[in-house]
C-alpha positions in Angstrom: 0.0 0.0 0.0 1.1 3.5 -0.7 1.9 6.2 1.8 -0.6 8.8 3.1 -0.5 12.3 1.7 0.3 14.9 4.5 -1.8 18.0 5.0 0.3 21.2 4.9 -0.4 23.8 7.7 -3.5 25.8 6.8 -4.9 29.0 8.3 -8.4 28.4 9.8 -9.9 31.2 7.7 -8.3 30.1 4.4 -10.7 30.0 1.5 -10.5 27.3 -1.2 -8.6 29.6 -3.5 -6.0 30.4 -0.8 -5.8 26.7 0.1 -5.0 25.8 -3.5 -2.1 28.3 -3.5 -0.6 26.4 -0.5 -1.4 22.8 -1.6 -1.5 22.8 -5.4 -3.2 19.8 -7.0 -3.5 16.9 -4.6 -2.2 13.6 -6.0 -5.0 11.6 -7.6 -4.2 8.7 -5.4 -5.0 10.9 -2.3 -8.7 10.7 -3.1 -11.1 8.3 -1.6 -14.4 7.2 -3.2 -17.8 7.7 -1.7 -20.7 6.2 -3.6 -24.3 5.1 -3.6 -24.5 3.2 -6.9 -26.1 6.3 -8.5 -23.3 8.8 -8.3 -20.0 9.1 -6.5 -17.8 11.7 -4.7 -14.0 12.0 -4.5 -12.8 13.2 -1.1 -9.2 14.1 -0.3 -7.3 13.3 2.9 -7.9 16.9 4.0 -11.7 16.2 4.1 -12.5 18.1 0.9 -15.0 16.6 -1.5 -13.6 18.0 -4.8 -15.8 16.0 -7.2 -19.5 15.1 -7.1 -22.0 15.1 -10.0 -25.7 15.0 -9.4 -28.1 13.3 -9.8 -26.0 10.7 -11.6 -22.4 9.9 -12.4 -22.8 11.7 -15.7 -24.7 14.7 -14.3 -23.4 18.2 -13.7 -20.9 18.7 -10.9 -21.9 20.6 -7.8 -18.3 20.2 -6.4 -15.9 20.3 -9.3 -12.7 21.7 -8.0 -10.8 18.5 -9.1 -10.7 19.7 -12.7 -12.5 23.0 -12.6 -10.4 24.8 -10.0 -11.6 26.7 -6.9 -14.4 28.4 -8.8 -16.0 25.0 -9.4 -16.8 24.3 -5.7 -15.8 22.1 -2.9 -17.1 20.7 0.5 -14.4 20.5 3.1 -14.9 19.2 6.6 -11.9 18.6 8.8 -9.2 20.1 11.1 -9.0 23.9 11.1 -5.2 24.1 11.4 -2.1 22.0 10.9 -2.8 18.3 11.1 -1.2 14.9 10.1 -3.2 12.1 8.6 -2.4 9.0 10.7 -4.9 6.6 9.4 -7.3 6.3 6.5 -9.5 3.3 5.7 -12.8 2.0 4.8 -14.7 0.3 7.6 -14.2 -3.4 6.7 -16.4 -4.6 3.8 -18.4 -1.3 3.7 -18.4 1.9 1.6 -18.0 4.0 4.8 -14.7 6.0 4.8 -12.8 7.0 8.0 -10.0 9.6 8.1 -8.1 10.2 11.3 -5.9 13.3 11.9 -3.5 14.1 14.7 -3.8 17.7 15.7 -2.3 19.9 18.5 -5.6 19.4 20.4 -5.8 15.7 19.9 -7.2 13.3 17.3 -10.0 14.2 15.0 -11.9 11.5 13.0 -14.1 12.1 9.9 -16.5 9.2 9.1 -18.5 9.6 5.9 -20.5 7.8 3.3 -23.5 7.8 1.0 -26.6 5.8 1.3 -27.0 3.1 -1.4 -30.3 1.5 -0.3 -33.0 4.2 -0.1 -36.0 1.9 -0.8 -38.9 1.6 1.6 -38.1 4.8 3.4 -38.6 8.5 2.8 -35.0 9.3 1.9 -33.6 11.5 -0.8 -32.2 9.9 -4.0 -28.7 10.9 -2.9 -27.8 11.4 0.7 -24.3 12.2 1.9 -23.6 11.8 5.6 -20.4 13.2 7.4 -19.5 13.1 11.1 -16.6 14.6 13.0 -15.6 13.1 16.4 -12.8 14.0 18.8 -12.2 11.2 21.3 -9.2 12.7 23.2 -9.9 16.3 23.7 -11.5 19.4 22.0 -10.3 20.0 18.5 -10.9 23.0 16.3 -12.5 22.1 13.0 -13.8 23.9 9.9 -16.7 23.4 7.5 -16.6 24.9 4.0 -19.7 24.2 1.9 -19.3 25.9 -1.5 -21.5 24.2 -4.2 -21.3 25.5 -7.8 -23.4 23.9 -10.5 -22.2 22.8 -13.9 -20.1 24.2 -16.7 -20.4 27.8 -15.7 -19.9 27.2 -11.9 -23.3 28.8 -11.2 -23.7 30.0 -7.7 -26.9 28.8 -6.0 -29.8 30.7 -4.6 -29.3 30.4 -0.8 -32.1 30.2 1.8 -32.2 29.2 5.4 -35.3 27.1 6.1 -35.3 26.3 9.8 -32.1 24.4 10.5 -31.6 23.7 6.8 -29.2 25.6 4.5 -30.8 25.2 1.0 -28.8 25.8 -2.1 -30.9 25.7 -5.3 -30.8 26.2 -9.0 -33.5 25.8 -11.6 -34.1 22.0 -11.2 -31.5 21.0 -8.7 -31.3 21.6 -5.0 -29.1 20.7 -2.0 -30.1 20.8 1.7 -27.4 20.9 4.3 -28.3 20.3 8.0 -26.1 19.9 11.1 -26.5 18.2 14.4 -26.1 19.9 16.8 -27.6 22.9 14.9 -25.0 25.2 13.3 -25.5 28.5 11.5 -23.9 27.3 8.2 -23.0 29.5 5.4 -22.5 28.7 1.7 -19.1 29.8 0.3 -17.6 30.8 3.7 -15.6 28.7 6.2 -17.4 28.1 9.4 -15.3 27.4 12.5 -16.4 25.0 15.3 -15.0 23.0 18.2 -15.6 19.3 18.3 -15.6 18.0 21.9 -15.3 14.4 23.2 -18.7 12.7 23.3 -20.3 15.5 21.2 -20.0 14.4 17.5 -20.9 16.9 14.8 -23.0 15.3 12.0 -23.9 16.8 8.7 -26.4 15.5 6.2 -26.6 16.7 2.6 -29.8 15.8 0.7 -29.9 16.0 -3.1 -32.9 16.6 -5.3 -33.1 16.9 -9.1 -36.5 17.5 -10.6 -38.1 16.0 -7.5 -39.1 17.2 -4.0 -36.2 18.1 -1.7 -36.3 16.0 1.4 -35.0 17.5 4.7 -33.5 14.9 6.9 -32.4 15.0 10.5 -28.7 14.3 10.6 -29.1 11.6 13.3 -31.6 9.8 11.2 -29.2 10.1 8.3 -26.4 8.6 10.5 -28.7 5.7 11.4 -29.4 5.1 7.7 -25.6 5.0 7.1 -25.2 2.4 9.8 -28.0 0.3 8.2 -26.3 0.7 4.8 -23.0 -0.6 6.3 -24.8 -3.7 7.5 -26.1 -4.2 4.0 -22.7 -3.9 2.4 -21.2 -6.4 5.0 -23.9 -8.9 4.1 -23.3 -8.4 0.4 -19.5 -9.0 0.8 -19.9 -12.0 3.1 -20.5 -14.5 0.3 -17.6 -13.4 -1.9 -15.6 -16.6 -2.3 -13.2 -17.1 0.6 -10.5 -18.9 -1.2 -9.3 -16.0 -3.4 -5.7 -14.9 -3.0 -5.6 -11.6 -1.1 -9.3 -11.8 -0.5 -9.6 -8.5 1.3 -8.1 -6.6 -1.6 -10.2 -8.5 -4.1 -13.4 -7.8 -2.1 -12.6 -4.1 -2.1 -12.3 -4.2 -5.9 -15.6 -6.1 -6.1 -17.3 -3.5 -3.9 -15.7 -0.7 -5.9 -17.0 -2.3 -9.1 -20.5 -2.4 -7.5 -20.3 1.2 -6.5 -19.5 2.1 -10.1 -22.6 0.3 -11.3 -25.6 2.6 -11.9 -28.3 0.7 -10.0 -31.4 2.1 -11.7 -30.4 0.6 -15.1 -27.5 -1.8 -14.2 -25.0 0.1 -16.4 -21.4 0.0 -15.3 -19.7 3.4 -15.5 -16.0 3.3 -16.6 -15.0 5.9 -14.0 -16.9 8.6 -12.1 -14.6 11.4 -13.5 -13.8 13.3 -16.6 -10.5 14.6 -17.9 -8.1 13.4 -15.2 -5.0 13.4 -17.5 -3.1 10.4 -18.8 -0.1 12.8 -18.9 0.0 15.8 -16.6 -0.2 19.1 -18.5 -1.2 17.3 -21.7 -4.3 16.9 -23.9 -5.0 13.2 -23.2 -8.0 14.0 -21.1 -11.2 12.1 -21.7 -14.7 11.8 -20.3 -15.2 8.3 -18.8 -18.6 8.8 -17.3 -20.2 6.4 -19.7 -20.8 2.7 -20.0 -18.7 0.6 -22.4 -20.2 -2.8 -23.3 -16.7 -4.2 -23.3 -16.1 -3.1 -19.7 -19.6 -4.4 -18.7 -18.7 -7.8 -20.2 -15.4 -7.9 -18.4 -17.3 -7.1 -15.2 -19.7 -10.0 -15.8 -16.7 -12.4 -15.7 -15.4 -10.7 -12.5 -18.8 -10.9 -10.8 -19.4 -14.5 -11.9 -16.0 -15.6 -10.7 -16.7 -14.4 -7.1 -20.2 -15.8 -6.9 -22.1 -12.6 -7.6 -24.5 -14.0 -10.2 -27.2 -11.3 -9.8 -24.8 -8.5 -10.7 -23.5 -10.4 -13.7 -27.1 -10.9 -14.9 -27.8 -7.2 -14.4 -24.9 -6.2 -16.6 -26.1 -8.4 -19.4 -29.7 -7.2 -18.9 -28.5 -3.6 -19.3 -26.6 -4.5 -22.4 -29.5 -6.3 -23.9 -31.8 -3.3 -23.6 -29.2 -0.6 -24.2 -28.2 -2.0 -27.6 -31.7 -2.4 -28.9 -31.8 0.5 -31.3 -28.4 -0.3 -32.8 -28.5 -4.1 -33.3 -26.9 -6.0 -34.8 -24.2 -3.3 -34.4 -22.8 -3.1 -30.9 -22.3 0.5 -29.7 -18.9 1.3 -28.4 -20.3 3.3 -25.5 -23.6 4.5 -24.2 -25.1 6.7 -21.5 -26.2 5.1 -18.2 -29.7 5.0 -19.6 -28.7 3.3 -22.9 -28.7 6.3 -25.1 -26.0 7.7 -27.4 -23.8 10.3 -25.7 -23.8 13.9 -26.8 -21.0 15.1 -29.1 -17.6 15.5 -27.5 -16.8 19.1 -26.6 -14.4 21.1 -24.5 -15.3 23.3 -21.5 -14.1 26.9 -21.8 -12.3 28.3 -18.9 -11.8 25.1 -17.0 -8.1 24.9 -15.9 -8.0 21.1 -15.7 -6.2 18.9 -13.2 -2.5 20.0 -13.0 -3.2 22.4 -15.9 -4.1 19.6 -18.2 -6.4 21.0 -20.8 -8.9 20.6 -22.4 -11.5 19.4 -20.0 -13.9 17.4 -22.1 -17.5 16.2 -21.8 -18.8 13.6 -24.2 -16.6 11.0 -25.9 -15.8 10.9 -29.5 -15.0 7.2 -29.5 -18.8 6.6 -29.5 -18.8 6.7 -33.3 -15.9 4.3 -33.9 -16.1 0.8 -35.2 -14.5 -1.5 -32.6 -14.6 -5.2 -33.4 -13.2 -6.4 -30.1 -16.4 -5.5 -28.1 -18.4 -8.3 -29.7 -15.9 -10.9 -28.4 -16.1 -9.6 -24.9 -19.9 -9.6 -25.0 -20.4 -13.1 -26.4 -17.8 -14.4 -24.0 -19.8 -13.0 -21.1 -22.9 -14.6 -22.5 -21.0 -17.9 -22.7 -19.8 -17.6 -19.1 -23.3 -17.1 -17.9 -24.5 -20.1 -19.9 -21.6 -22.3 -18.6 -22.5 -21.3 -15.1 -25.9 -22.7 -15.6 -27.9 -19.5 -16.3 -29.7 -20.2 -19.5 -30.1 -17.2 -21.8 -33.7 -16.3 -22.6 -34.9 -16.3 -26.2 -34.5 -12.5 -26.7 -31.0 -12.5 -25.2 -29.9 -15.3 -27.4 -31.5 -13.6 -30.5 -29.4 -10.5 -29.7 -26.2 -12.6 -29.3 -26.9 -14.3 -32.6 -27.2 -10.9 -34.2 -23.9 -9.9 -32.8 -22.2 -13.1 -34.1 -23.7 -12.5 -37.5 -22.3 -9.0 -37.5 -18.8 -10.3 -36.7 -19.1 -12.9 -39.4 -20.0 -10.1 -41.8 -17.5 -7.4 -40.8 -14.4 -9.0 -39.3 -12.3 -8.5 -42.4 -12.7 -4.7 -42.1 -10.1 -2.5 -40.2 -11.3 -1.0 -36.9 -10.2 1.5 -34.2 -9.2 -1.3 -31.8 -9.5 -1.6 -28.1 -7.3 1.5 -27.6 -9.7 3.7 -29.6 -7.1 5.2 -31.8 -8.4 8.4 -33.3 -7.3 8.1 -36.8 -7.5 5.6 -39.7 -8.5 2.1 -38.8 -6.1 -0.8 -38.9 -6.3 -4.6 -38.8 -5.6 -4.9 -35.1 -4.5 -8.4 -34.1 -6.4 -8.1 -30.8 -9.6 -7.2 -32.6 -9.2 -10.2 -34.8 -8.6 -12.5 -31.8 -11.8 -11.2 -30.2 -13.7 -11.7 -33.5 -12.6 -15.3 -33.3 -13.7 -15.4 -29.7 -17.1 -14.0 -30.6 -17.8 -16.7 -33.2 -16.3 -19.4 -31.0 -18.5 -18.5 -28.0 -21.6 -18.2 -30.2 -20.9 -21.8 -31.4 -20.5 -23.0 -27.8 -23.8 -21.4 -26.8 -25.5 -22.8 -29.9 -24.5 -26.3 -28.8 -26.7 -25.9 -25.8 -29.9 -24.9 -27.7 -31.7 -25.2 -31.0 -30.0 -22.9 -33.6 -30.5 -22.9 -37.4 -27.9 -25.2 -39.0 -27.0 -22.7 -41.7 -26.2 -20.0 -39.2 -24.0 -22.4 -37.2 -22.2 -23.5 -40.3 -21.5 -19.9 -41.3 -20.1 -19.0 -37.8 -17.9 -22.1 -37.9 -16.6 -21.3 -41.4 -15.9 -17.6 -40.5 -14.3 -18.6 -37.1 -11.9 -20.9 -38.9 -11.1 -18.2 -41.5 -10.3 -15.7 -38.8 -8.0 -18.2 -37.1 -6.2 -19.0 -40.3 -5.7 -15.3 -41.1 -4.7 -14.1 -37.7 -2.2 -16.9 -37.2 -0.6 -16.0 -40.5 -0.8 -12.3 -40.8 -0.9 -11.4 -37.1 2.3 -13.3 -36.2 5.7 -11.8 -36.9 8.3 -14.6 -37.3 11.2 -12.2 -37.0 9.9 -11.0 -33.6 8.6 -14.5 -32.7 5.4 -12.8 -31.4 1.9 -11.7 -32.3 1.9 -8.0 -33.0 -0.2 -5.0 -32.7 -1.6 -5.0 -36.3 -1.0 -6.9 -39.5 2.5 -6.2 -40.9 3.5 -4.2 -37.8 6.7 -4.6 -35.7 5.0 -3.0 -32.7 3.6 -5.1 -29.9 0.3 -4.7 -28.0 -0.3 -5.8 -24.4 -3.9 -6.5 -25.3 -2.8 -9.8 -27.1 -2.0 -11.1 -23.6 -5.6 -12.5 -23.8 -4.2 -15.1 -26.3 -3.7 -18.0 -23.8 -7.3 -17.5 -22.5 -8.9 -18.0 -25.9 -7.9 -21.5 -26.9 -7.1 -20.3 -30.4 -3.8 -22.0 -30.0 -2.8 -24.5 -27.2 -1.7 -22.6 -24.1 1.7 -24.3 -24.1 2.2 -23.4 -27.7 5.7 -21.9 -28.3 4.1 -19.0 -30.1 1.8 -18.2 -27.2 4.7 -18.4 -24.7 7.0 -16.3 -26.9 4.3 -13.6 -27.3 3.9 -13.4 -23.5 7.6 -13.0 -23.0 8.0 -10.5 -25.9 5.2 -8.3 -24.4 6.5 -8.6 -20.9 10.0 -7.4 -21.9 9.5 -5.1 -24.8 6.6 -3.2 -23.3 7.9 -3.2 -19.7 7.6 0.1 -17.9 9.7 -1.2 -15.0 8.8 -3.5 -12.1 5.3 -5.0 -12.5 4.2 -2.3 -15.0 3.5 -2.5 -18.7 2.8 0.0 -21.4 -0.2 -1.0 -23.6 1.8 -0.3 -26.8 5.1 1.4 -27.6 4.9 4.9 -26.0 4.0 7.7 -28.5 2.7 5.3 -31.2 -0.9 6.6 -31.2 -0.8 9.8 -33.2 -1.4 12.1 -30.1 1.1 14.6 -28.7 2.5 14.0 -25.3 3.1 10.8 -23.3 1.1 8.5 -21.1 1.8 6.2 -18.2 1.8 2.4 -17.8 -1.7 0.9 -18.3 -2.6 -1.0 -15.2 -5.2 -3.5 -16.7 -2.4 -4.8 -18.9 -0.3 -5.8 -15.9 -3.3 -7.8 -14.5 -3.8 -9.4 -17.9 -0.1 -10.5 -17.7 -1.0 -12.1 -14.3 -3.8 -14.0 -16.1 -1.5 -15.1 -18.9 1.2 -16.4 -16.6 -1.3 -18.3 -14.4 -3.1 -19.8 -17.4 0.2 -21.1 -18.9 1.3 -22.8 -15.6 3.6 -20.1 -14.2 1.5 -19.7 -11.1 4.2 -18.7 -8.7 5.4 -15.9 -11.1 1.7 -14.8 -11.5 1.2 -14.7 -7.7 4.3 -12.6 -7.1 3.4 -10.2 -9.9 -0.1 -9.9 -8.4 1.3 -9.1 -5.0 3.6 -6.5 -6.5 0.7 -4.8 -8.3 -1.4 -4.7 -5.1 1.4 -2.6 -3.5 0.6 0.1 -6.0 -2.9 0.5 -4.6 -3.5 3.5 -2.4 -4.3 2.9 1.3 -8.0 2.5 0.4 -7.4 -0.2 -2.1 -8.3 2.0 -5.1 -6.6 2.0 -8.5 -6.5 4.3 -11.6 -6.3 3.5 -15.3 -2.7 4.4 -15.6 0.3 5.0 -13.4 3.5 7.0 -13.9 6.4 4.5 -14.0 8.7 6.9 -12.2 7.3 7.9 -8.8 4.1 5.8 -9.3 1.8 8.8 -9.4 -1.7 8.0 -10.6 -2.8 9.1 -14.0 -6.1 9.0 -15.9 -9.7 8.8 -14.7 -10.1 7.3 -11.2 -11.1 4.9 -9.8 -11.1 2.9 -12.9 -13.7 0.0 -13.2 -11.7 -1.8 -15.9 -8.6 -1.9 -13.6 -10.6 -3.3 -10.7 -12.3 -5.9 -12.9 -8.9 -7.0 -14.3 -7.6 -7.3 -10.7 -10.5 -9.6 -9.8 -10.0 -11.7 -12.9 -6.3 -12.0 -12.2 -7.0 -13.2 -8.7 -9.5 -15.7 -10.2 -6.8 -16.9 -12.7 -4.4 -17.6 -9.8 -7.0 -19.4 -7.8 -8.2 -21.5 -10.7 -4.6 -22.5 -11.7 -4.1 -24.2 -8.4 -3.7 -28.0 -8.9 -6.5 -29.0 -6.5 -9.1 -26.6 -8.0 -12.0 -28.1 -9.9 -12.4 -27.4 -13.6 -13.9 -23.8 -13.8 -15.8 -24.8 -16.9 -18.0 -27.1 -14.9 -21.4 -25.5 -13.9 -21.9 -24.9 -10.2 -23.8 -27.5 -8.2 -26.7 -26.6 -5.9 -25.9 -26.4 -2.2 -27.2 -29.1 0.0 -30.8 -28.5 1.0 -31.5 -26.0 -1.8 -34.5 -26.2 -4.1 -33.8 -27.6 -7.6 -34.4 -24.2 -9.3 -32.1 -22.2 -7.0 -29.0 -22.9 -9.1 -28.7 -23.2 -12.8 -32.3 -22.6 -13.7 -33.6 -19.6 -15.6 -36.5 -18.0 -13.7 -38.0 -15.5 -16.1 -37.2 -11.8 -15.6 -35.5 -12.4 -12.3 -32.7 -13.7 -14.5 -32.3 -11.8 -17.8 -35.6 -11.0 -19.5 -38.7 -12.8 -20.6 -39.4 -16.4 -19.4 -39.2 -19.0 -22.1 -42.1 -21.2 -23.2 -43.4 -23.4 -20.5 -41.2 -22.0 -17.7 -42.6 -21.4 -14.2 -43.5 -17.7 -13.5 -42.8 -16.6 -9.9 -45.3 -14.8 -7.8 -43.8 -12.0 -5.7 -44.9 -11.7 -2.1 -47.2 -8.8 -1.2 -45.2 -5.6 -0.7 -42.2 -7.0 -2.6 -42.5 -4.7 -5.5 -40.3 -1.9 -4.2 -37.5 -4.4 -3.5 -37.8 -6.0 -6.9 -37.9 -2.6 -8.7 -34.7 -1.6 -6.9 -33.0 -4.9 -7.6 -33.8 -5.3 -11.3 -33.6 -1.7 -12.5 -35.6 0.4 -14.9 -36.3 -2.0 -17.8 -37.8 -5.4 -18.0 -39.0 -6.0 -14.5 -42.0 -8.2 -13.4 -42.9 -9.1 -17.0 -46.0 -11.3 -17.2 -46.1 -12.2 -13.6 -49.4 -13.9 -12.7 -50.4 -11.6 -10.0 -53.7 -9.6 -9.7 -53.1 -5.9 -10.2 -54.6 -4.8 -6.9 -52.2 -7.1 -5.0 -49.2 -6.0 -6.9 -49.6 -2.3 -7.4 -50.9 -0.9 -4.1 -49.9 1.7 -3.0 -48.5 2.8 -6.4 -49.9 5.3 -8.8 -50.3 3.5 -12.2 -50.6 4.8 -15.7 -51.0 2.3 -18.6 -49.7 3.2 -22.0 -49.9 1.2 -25.2 -46.5 -0.3 -26.1 -46.7 1.2 -29.6 -47.1 4.7 -28.1 -44.0 4.3 -25.9 -42.0 3.0 -28.9 -43.1 6.1 -30.9 -41.7 8.3 -28.0 -38.3 6.7 -28.6 -38.0 4.6 -25.4 -36.0 1.4 -25.6 -39.1 -0.8 -25.4 -39.2 -3.3 -28.3 -41.7 -6.0 -27.4 -40.2 -8.6 -25.0 -43.3 -10.9 -25.4 -43.5 -13.8 -27.8 -45.5 -13.2 -31.1 -49.1 -13.9 -30.6 -49.1 -13.3 -26.9 -51.4 -10.6 -25.5 -52.2 -9.4 -22.1 -55.7 -9.3 -20.7 -57.2 -6.0 -19.6 -56.3 -4.8 -16.0 -58.3 -6.1 -13.1 -58.7 -2.5 -11.8 -60.1 -0.4 -14.6 -60.3 2.6 -12.3 -56.5 2.6 -11.8 -55.7 3.2 -15.5 -56.6 5.1 -18.6 -58.4 2.5 -20.6 -57.3 1.5 -24.1 -59.7 -0.7 -26.1 -58.7 -4.1 -27.6 -56.0 -6.6 -26.9 -52.8 -4.6 -26.8 -49.4 -5.1 -25.3 -49.3 -3.0 -22.2 -46.4 -1.3 -20.4 -46.9 0.2 -17.0 -45.3 3.3 -15.7 -45.0 2.6 -12.0 -44.1 5.5 -9.7 -43.0 4.5 -6.2 -43.5 7.4 -3.8 -40.7 6.1 -1.5 -38.2 5.9 -4.4 -37.5 8.9 -6.6 -36.8 7.0 -9.9 -39.5 6.3 -12.4 -39.5 2.6 -13.3 -40.8 0.9 -16.4 -42.3 -2.5 -16.0 -45.0 -4.7 -17.5 -48.1 -5.5 -15.6 -48.5 -8.9 -14.1 -51.7 -10.1 -15.8 -52.3 -13.6 -17.0 -51.2 -14.2 -20.6 -53.7 -15.6 -23.1 -53.1 -17.0 -26.6 -54.9 -15.5 -29.5 
């Protein structure tokens, strides 16, 4: 683990601007992550939240000092004067962060977190809770609450409503309340003294296009403690035989925090424009969902026994890709839409003067072949684990495979999203082979047209023949970055995981060694390709996921001891909180790029799984899991309708939810495809919800991602409570807009009425 970052002496009355002059830019690795699976905050060891977007990861920042400078806002809570950080940690297996300072007056502890589970209670959609305690003696502390909204750092309209400080803009509002009550000011430091046995608790409620909920800070603290219990329960069943289990569990929890729970979309990182090279232009917006990253996350979640999260990822992908199929979009918004055009923010200084600061991502319009391989491999992993794909999911996967068979001979932008002319990237061709191979494996478990299977097989063999010929450089003795190139690419470290060639093949082993030595950045680090070979000015750091892919490659080729040592060395690069970035500077090991990075944490998990599975006494990971003793036959390996991936197949049993279970199911399964065709009377299912019925065709005309999930010829009977809906004559496919008053997100679901055949 890395060292803690010291806090320089500060004057109690210093503003954020004055503090910046003393501190400069804090190292990226100094920041901790607070999250609620809808948005996330980055907080430094000085107690300053310098990044928080609302109401979602991809929303506008209300605290944006990280890349927007002092004018973009911050929320600091900590020691008023000189202090030394003596400990910083997450409470075990939770998302609650503790920072402990040593001050002249004694120790001061900041405990803080966000509430992930807001169902069943009148809580705001985002709730931040922060508490200061001083166990040894009175300590002077400071609170600086300075929110600014969006691109233009708009100051809020400020009101005091009772004990609440309310900061509002046109559609967004924050409410800050303290216990014991304090006369808080926006934009001005407020001094206070924290005494033993008298904690100071702050609660920040967030509202966006919804009522603002004022919450007593003590009730908010109780909600945080309940949330901690939920996280501990969630972490308890992560496999116990993983190497460095605590570090892996932290990565699994981080991956979950970076998953947008209303839709199931995984965000690549909660930040934009943290630079790959300080002072340079390699600054990108990562607040989107990449199907590739989602698919890698599926493998990580499946490997540690988190089947629900794996299914959520694929369910999101299934719905998000509807309007583009059979093309697989490179990236999408958290709600499955295309991102806005990439643009630069005027006047934003950037982190460490790294400009421009960007919103949007131009890679959205690229053709990237490798994504299809990751997605179909994820579908195969689910199938292999005993989770049968429903008919619609399989239809989507077949379409992706057909697209690969059609387009694999074309050049593409590759996994590294090179902004220039496409090339025949070897890694892309390997993943095209993987896509077709995994489609064939899934097809072997279910009825698939023979002509389609024959085409996939022929094209898979053609890809193999071409890539083994044109992608291998005999002079280098290695697979290369692209056809005819002498450059190497760390992405081809996936080679031993694909079974394109035997894992002990001399060419596979030689490729691993060539990448390990020629792309070495020193110690356990690797560059993803030769530095400077991407058409962009400036430099970048070592790419951390590549090092974890090297761990996988070594473990899968029998070099388990080397893999384990490399893995241990990489874990030493994590900050004290177990968080990792996308890139790292080989000299000095400063963090680079957007942070924390979901792909890095997913690669870490998969590296640990590779070491575990390479142990000689481990069972074959390709074998489906067996039901635990005493479990019902359908608890493992049986598809159970929409509580898996989508529509139940023909003849499958539909489950009946218990009364009052709807809020829990809505939260668990996200915004699309929940409770389809459940045989439950409307009155039992929908009370106390307000219900509006809309014909499916009308929703489709409005542009929602709502293609029919039902089988052709299947209709729904009219609702059992006509007074609850606006009637629409005739047998139509209904979608229900269900608004849960205890949960601020609008959910789309189908009504649970008995299906009838025409």
